C-alpha positions, 0 to 999 in steps of 0.5 A: 500500500502506498500512502505517498509518492515522490516524483523525480524527473530524469534529466537528460544530458543532451537537454542540459547542454543544448537546451533542446527539449527531449522527452520527459521521463519520471521515476515515481517512488514511495517514501522509502525511495523505491521506484514503484512506477515509471512515467514517459512522455510520448511527443514528437520533437517538433511539438516539444520544441515549438510549443514548449511547456504548453505542448500537448502530450501523452504520458504512459505510466508503467509499473516495474514489470513494464505493464501500463497502469495509466495513460495521461493525455493533455490536448493542445490548449491556448494558455492565454488569460484572454481565453479562460475557457481554454485552460490546460487540462489533463 
């Protein structure tokens, strides 16, 4: 049973050196620091680098055996305050 999770983004050396956006990957750990899930972003290169943090994405979350347990999807939305009906949602 898990009462708390900690999410750690894995940093890519290529992204640090070049500033070029790579697919985000995360380790999801329990309070003991043990990895219980792994999350990976599924986007293309153009979307990541042109849309930045407002980009649409799909994240696949898998357990330690590689079985997918949940998928998160965020559609492309306008993030301007002029369009409050189009706020980001997952």
